FIBADREN-878730 format. One line per 2 residues: number of its first residue (from 1); their letters; for each residue x, y, z of C-alpha. Coordinates in steps of 0.5 Angstrom, whole numbers, plus 500, padded with zeros to 3 digits. Layout:
N
NUM = A = X/Y/Z | ...;
// end
This chain:
220
1 = MT = 655/544/362 | 660/545/356;
3 = RE = 661/551/352 | 659/546/346;
5 = QD = 652/544/349 | 651/551/351;
7 = RR = 651/553/344 | 647/547/341;
9 = RP = 639/548/342 | 635/543/346;
11 = VG = 632/537/342 | 625/540/345;
13 = LG = 626/546/341 | 628/543/334;
15 = LR = 624/542/328 | 622/534/330;
17 = AW = 620/536/337 | 615/542/334;
19 = VT = 612/537/329 | 611/532/334;
21 = TK = 608/537/339 | 603/539/334;
23 = LV = 601/532/332 | 600/530/339;
25 = RR = 596/536/342 | 592/535/336;
27 = VL = 590/529/338 | 589/531/346;
29 = RF = 585/537/344 | 580/533/339;
31 = LA = 579/528/345 | 577/534/350;
33 = WS = 573/537/344 | 569/531/343;
35 = RL = 568/530/351 | 572/523/351;
37 = VR = 575/527/357 | 572/532/361;
39 = VT = 578/538/362 | 577/545/363;
41 = VI = 583/550/362 | 583/556/366;
43 = DR = 587/563/364 | 593/559/360;
45 = DA = 594/566/357 | 598/567/364;
47 = VP = 604/563/360 | 608/569/356;
49 = VR = 608/568/349 | 615/568/348;
51 = GP = 621/568/353 | 624/563/358;
53 = VL = 619/561/363 | 618/555/369;
55 = VA = 611/552/369 | 610/549/376;
57 = SN = 604/545/378 | 602/540/384;
59 = HI = 602/533/382 | 597/528/384;
61 = SM = 597/523/378 | 601/520/373;
63 = LD = 596/523/368 | 598/530/370;
65 = AV = 604/531/365 | 599/529/359;
67 = FL = 594/534/361 | 598/540/363;
69 = WG = 603/539/357 | 597/539/353;
71 = AL = 594/545/355 | 600/549/354;
73 = RR = 600/553/347 | 608/553/347;
75 = RA = 612/547/346 | 615/545/353;
77 = MA = 620/540/356 | 619/537/363;
79 = VA = 623/534/368 | 620/527/369;
81 = MA = 622/520/372 | 627/516/369;
83 = EL = 623/510/368 | 619/513/363;
85 = WT = 624/513/358 | 624/505/358;
87 = WP = 616/505/357 | 614/503/350;
89 = VV = 612/508/346 | 612/513/352;
91 = GV = 620/513/351 | 620/515/344;
93 = LV = 615/521/345 | 619/523/351;
95 = RG = 626/523/348 | 623/526/341;
97 = LG = 620/532/345 | 626/533/349;
99 = HI = 624/532/356 | 629/531/362;
101 = PV = 630/525/366 | 631/525/373;
103 = IR = 632/519/378 | 629/520/384;
105 = RD = 633/520/390 | 639/520/386;
107 = PD = 643/527/388 | 648/526/382;
109 = SG = 642/525/377 | 638/531/380;
111 = RA = 644/536/379 | 644/533/372;
113 = AL = 637/535/371 | 637/542/373;
115 = EQ = 643/543/369 | 639/541/363;
117 = AE = 633/545/365 | 638/551/366;
119 = WV = 640/550/359 | 633/550/356;
121 = LR = 631/556/360 | 638/559/357;
123 = HG = 635/558/350 | 628/561/351;
125 = GV = 624/555/353 | 618/553/357;
127 = LI = 620/548/363 | 615/544/366;
129 = IY = 617/542/373 | 613/539/379;
131 = PE = 616/541/386 | 614/536/390;
133 = GR = 618/531/386 | 613/525/386;
135 = CV = 605/524/386 | 602/525/392;
137 = RP = 596/522/395 | 590/525/398;
139 = GE = 591/527/405 | 599/527/404;
141 = VE = 604/533/404 | 610/533/401;
143 = PY = 615/538/402 | 617/542/395;
145 = KP = 624/541/393 | 628/547/392;
147 = GV = 630/546/384 | 625/550/381;
149 = AK = 626/556/386 | 634/555/385;
151 = LA = 633/555/377 | 628/561/378;
153 = LR = 633/565/382 | 639/563/378;
155 = TG = 636/565/371 | 631/571/373;
157 = VP = 626/566/369 | 619/567/372;
159 = IV = 615/562/375 | 607/560/373;
161 = PV = 604/557/378 | 599/552/376;
163 = GT = 593/548/380 | 591/541/377;
165 = TG = 585/538/380 | 581/532/378;
167 = TN = 587/528/375 | 587/523/381;
169 = DV = 580/521/380 | 581/520/373;
171 = LP = 587/515/374 | 588/515/382;
173 = LG = 595/512/384 | 595/505/383;
175 = GA = 590/505/378 | 583/507/377;
177 = DG = 578/503/381 | 583/498/383;
179 = RG = 583/495/376 | 588/500/372;
181 = RI = 582/503/368 | 581/510/367;
183 = DR = 575/513/369 | 574/519/363;
185 = TR = 568/521/366 | 571/525/372;
187 = PV = 572/532/370 | 579/535/370;
189 = TI = 581/543/371 | 588/546/370;
191 = RF = 588/553/372 | 594/558/371;
193 = GP = 596/563/375 | 600/570/374;
195 = PI = 607/569/373 | 611/570/380;
197 = DP = 618/574/379 | 623/571/383;
199 = AG = 627/578/383 | 622/579/389;
201 = FD = 625/574/394 | 632/573/397;
203 = SP = 632/566/398 | 629/559/395;
205 = EA = 626/558/401 | 622/564/401;
207 = LL = 620/563/394 | 618/556/395;
209 = TH = 613/558/401 | 610/563/396;
211 = LR = 610/558/390 | 606/553/395;
213 = ER = 601/558/397 | 599/560/390;
215 = IE = 599/553/387 | 594/551/393;
217 = EL = 590/557/392 | 589/555/385;
219 = RG = 587/548/387 | 581/551/390;
// end
């Protein structure tokens, strides 16, 4: 990271991102209020109202990011698959909101993403990260990638664990009901847990193990 970049505020903390966040979240919350989607958010106040924080969740559907990002009260940036930047409409949104692209199985891209993520945290931002690194189908187990733990230990930023359930019923991997349709009648729950202080851990491995245990507890 260059000194010039370090002085600049991340795009996601700028005025345009603030306005976009407000507008999109109003739409998402209207959908929840009107019961067009059935979502329950529990203990969102676990996310500090100010200061840098990492938000880490399990990943079971392409809709996870929409529900989790929409559940937050603060602006947030996410580390997300680079393919989203090529999608119509979605690509415009992820750029404007300052999300961070990462090419899967590309070590150079991974390092660049972590550098940008640290930049966000150094400026007091909220960063969403999925430690599994990809959507995980029911019955599968994916090892957690060490990036979230390394970021927390390097910066001293707490991690708020999140258990997400139900999004894979609304939109399973490969498309709902095999025809690509979303089943909005299925309930979704986003449950936040108390922040984890990285100072209590002496290695990324120990922190990752604890984080996975907390997320699994929150999933029920």
